[in-house]
C-alpha positions in Angstrom: 116.7 93.2 123.0 117.3 92.3 119.3 115.4 92.9 116.7 115.9 90.2 113.6 114.2 90.4 110.0 113.7 86.9 108.2 111.3 85.7 105.6 107.6 84.1 106.7 108.2 80.2 107.6 106.1 78.4 104.7 104.2 75.5 105.9 104.5 77.2 109.6 100.6 77.7 110.2 101.7 79.5 113.7 103.9 81.7 111.9 101.2 83.0 109.7 98.8 83.1 112.3 101.4 85.6 114.4 102.0 87.3 111.3 98.3 87.9 110.7 97.6 89.2 114.2 100.5 92.0 113.6 99.0 93.3 110.3 95.5 93.4 111.9 96.6 95.3 114.6 98.7 97.7 112.2 96.0 98.3 109.8 92.5 96.7 110.5 91.2 97.9 107.4 91.9 95.3 105.8 90.6 91.7 105.6 93.7 89.6 106.5 93.7 85.8 107.4 96.6 83.1 107.9 95.6 81.2 105.0 95.6 84.3 102.5 99.0 85.4 103.8 100.5 82.0 103.0 98.7 81.6 99.9 100.5 84.8 98.6 103.6 83.8 99.7 103.6 80.4 98.3 102.1 81.3 94.9 103.3 84.4 93.9 104.7 85.0 90.2 108.4 84.0 89.9 108.9 87.4 88.4 107.5 89.2 91.9 110.8 88.2 93.7 108.2 88.1 96.2 109.4 88.4 100.0 106.9 88.5 103.2 109.4 89.7 105.8 108.9 89.2 109.3 110.6 91.3 112.5 111.1 89.4 115.4 112.3 90.5 118.8 113.1 87.9 121.6 111.2 85.2 119.6 108.3 87.2 119.4 106.7 88.4 115.8 106.3 92.4 116.3 106.6 93.5 112.3 106.0 92.6 109.0 106.3 93.8 105.5 105.5 92.3 101.6 108.0 93.3 99.0 108.3 92.4 95.4 108.8 93.5 91.8 105.7 95.1 90.0 106.1 92.5 87.0 103.0 93.0 85.5 103.6 96.7 84.9 104.7 98.1 81.6 107.4 100.5 83.1 110.5 98.1 84.5 112.1 98.4 87.5 109.6 99.2 89.7 109.1 97.5 93.3 107.1 97.9 96.5 107.4 97.3 99.9 104.9 98.5 103.3 106.2 97.9 106.4 103.7 97.1 109.4 105.0 97.1 112.7 102.4 96.1 116.2 101.5 99.5 117.5 102.7 98.2 121.0 106.5 98.0 119.6 107.1 100.9 117.6 110.1 103.1 118.2 112.1 100.3 118.5 113.8 99.7 115.0 111.9 96.8 113.4 110.2 99.3 110.8 113.6 100.7 109.9 114.9 97.1 109.6 112.1 95.7 107.7 112.3 98.6 105.2 116.3 98.1 104.4 115.9 94.6 104.3 113.4 94.7 101.7 115.2 97.6 99.6 118.1 95.7 99.6 116.6 92.8 98.5 114.4 94.8 95.5 117.9 96.8 94.4 119.2 93.2 93.9 116.5 92.3 91.9 116.8 95.5 89.7 114.3 97.8 91.2 115.1 101.6 90.6 111.9 103.1 92.3 110.3 101.7 95.4 106.5 102.6 96.2 105.5 102.5 99.9 101.9 103.4 101.9 102.2 105.1 105.0 99.2 106.0 107.0 98.4 109.9 107.4 99.4 110.4 110.9 102.4 112.3 111.6 104.5 108.9 112.9 104.1 107.2 109.6 104.7 110.1 107.8 107.9 111.4 109.4 109.3 107.9 109.1 108.8 107.8 105.4 110.5 111.1 105.0 113.3 110.6 107.0 114.2 107.6 104.7 114.0 109.7 101.6 110.4 108.8 100.6 108.1 111.4 98.5 104.6 111.7 99.0 102.7 111.0 96.1 98.7 110.2 95.8 96.2 109.7 98.7 93.6 107.4 99.3 91.0 106.7 102.0 89.8 103.9 103.9 86.3 103.9 104.7 84.0 101.8 107.1 80.2 100.9 107.1 78.6 99.3 110.0 76.9 96.0 109.0 75.2 95.1 112.3 73.0 98.3 112.8 73.5 100.8 110.2 70.8 101.4 107.6 71.4 100.2 104.0 69.7 101.4 100.8 67.0 99.1 99.8 68.1 97.0 96.9 66.8 99.0 93.4 64.3 97.2 90.8 66.2 95.7 88.0 66.0 97.3 84.7 64.6 95.4 81.9 67.7 93.0 80.5 69.3 93.3 83.9 70.1 90.2 86.2 72.1 89.5 88.9 74.5 86.7 89.6 77.4 85.7 91.7 80.9 85.2 90.9 80.1 81.5 91.8 78.0 81.4 88.8 81.0 81.9 86.6 83.1 78.8 88.0 83.2 76.8 84.9 84.3 79.8 82.9 85.2 83.1 84.7 87.2 84.5 81.7 84.6 87.0 81.6 84.9 88.2 84.9 88.8 88.3 83.9 88.0 90.8 81.4 85.5 92.8 83.2 88.2 93.2 86.1 91.2 94.0 83.6 89.0 96.8 81.7 87.8 98.4 84.9 91.1 98.1 87.0 93.0 100.0 84.1 91.0 103.1 84.8 91.5 103.2 88.4 93.9 105.9 89.4 97.4 104.5 89.9 101.1 105.5 89.7 101.7 102.0 88.5 100.3 101.0 85.3 99.4 97.6 84.8 99.5 95.2 81.8 96.3 93.5 82.7 96.3 90.5 80.3 97.4 87.6 81.8 94.3 85.5 82.5 96.5 82.3 84.0 98.0 84.6 86.1 94.7 86.1 87.3 93.2 83.0 87.9 96.1 81.9 90.4 96.4 84.8 91.9 93.0 86.5 92.2 90.2 83.9 91.1 91.9 81.4 93.6 92.7 83.7 96.7 91.1 82.3 99.7 90.2 86.1 100.5 87.7 86.2 97.4 84.2 85.2 98.7 82.5 84.1 95.1 79.1 83.6 96.6 79.0 87.3 98.1 80.5 88.7 94.9 77.9 90.1 92.8 77.9 90.3 88.9 75.7 92.7 87.0 74.6 91.0 83.6 73.2 92.9 81.0 71.5 91.1 78.1 73.7 88.1 78.6 76.9 89.9 79.3 79.1 90.9 82.4 78.6 94.8 82.7 79.5 95.4 86.6 80.2 93.6 89.5 81.5 94.1 93.3 84.3 91.7 94.1 83.6 90.7 98.0 86.7 89.7 100.1 85.8 88.1 103.5 87.6 86.7 106.6 84.8 83.8 107.2 83.9 85.8 110.4 82.8 89.3 110.8 84.6 91.2 108.2 83.6 92.2 104.8 85.9 94.3 102.1 84.9 95.2 98.6 87.9 94.3 96.6 86.9 96.2 93.8 83.6 97.6 92.6 83.7 98.5 88.5 81.6 99.1 85.7 82.3 98.4 81.8 82.6 101.7 80.0 79.9 100.9 77.8 77.3 100.4 80.8 78.1 103.5 83.2 76.0 106.2 84.2 73.2 103.4 84.5 73.6 103.2 88.5 74.8 99.4 87.9 77.5 99.6 90.5 74.9 100.5 93.2 72.9 97.9 92.0 76.0 95.6 92.7 77.2 96.8 95.8 73.4 97.0 97.3 72.6 93.4 96.7 76.5 92.2 97.8 76.1 94.2 100.9 72.6 93.0 102.2 73.5 89.7 101.4 76.9 89.9 103.7 75.0 91.4 106.5 72.6 88.4 105.9 75.2 85.9 106.2 76.2 87.4 109.5 79.1 90.0 108.7 78.9 92.7 110.9 81.6 95.5 109.1 82.3 96.7 105.8 85.3 98.2 104.4 86.4 99.5 101.3 89.4 101.7 100.0 89.3 104.6 97.6 91.7 106.9 96.2 91.3 110.5 97.0 90.9 111.7 93.5 87.8 108.8 92.6 85.0 111.4 93.2 82.4 109.1 91.7 83.3 106.1 93.8 83.8 108.1 96.6 80.1 109.6 96.1 78.7 106.1 95.9 80.1 104.8 99.2 79.2 107.9 101.1 75.5 107.1 99.4 75.7 103.6 101.2 76.4 105.3 104.7 80.5 104.4 104.3 82.6 107.1 106.3 86.1 107.6 106.3 88.1 106.1 109.0 91.6 106.3 108.0 93.8 107.9 105.0 97.3 106.7 103.8 100.0 108.1 101.3 101.6 106.8 98.7 105.4 107.5 98.8 108.3 106.6 96.2 112.2 106.5 96.5 114.4 106.4 93.9 117.3 103.8 94.6 120.8 103.9 93.8 
């Protein structure tokens, strides 16, 4: 009954599928697909020193952890890892072994601090505390019933406002990159990001198998991108708002609501039955918008940090 930790077997579809099953069971509030897991591992930026770790017990995949260096941060030496263990296999040492393996890897790559998320439940929080992690910020997962729950009616568009999709920017997605960079820089975070590498964004955001360009709504005002909601889907039933943002010059006009309303209606029409999103607990404006849509908190997680060395 030995637990071992190894890396994801690149090119092995069955291995990616097994890891996906574990992550879905451990954190069902995100969209996870085998294709996305493989894409992330195969296309990680070299400076990220990324590893997708897999815990195995007697040949069965029971846990996983993604670990890397925040290479795009203005502060050097920051690493990240979050272990996930299948609920049926907790308490057998897999989580601790995944975490130790990741910490050793990150320390060897120059990390001096490691950030990790833990669900706000006694077992997860105690797991983090025992291993020297200190709690920082809190975030909420929210769920919306797309199959049967009511949705606000799409509002009338103000003069000069039109709706497009990310697919409409296929020939030149740079305006979406610029919008993503500005709005992300205003998001609450423990790690400051230097969001200025367009090629990196193309490789890891625009090209992600999770990004549904047809369901991503872009609000354009007088020909310029003003707001957007990025849709991620599993191609089956689950839809996630990966990011919703309004550029500073256009805030206070309800454009984020327009973007989300349009995208959610079209997601429902496409057959998606569950919508999820994630908000920092301190982002009151976005939480209020999501509650207006009918989202409710389904889980809470706490970001922790541990100093290495």
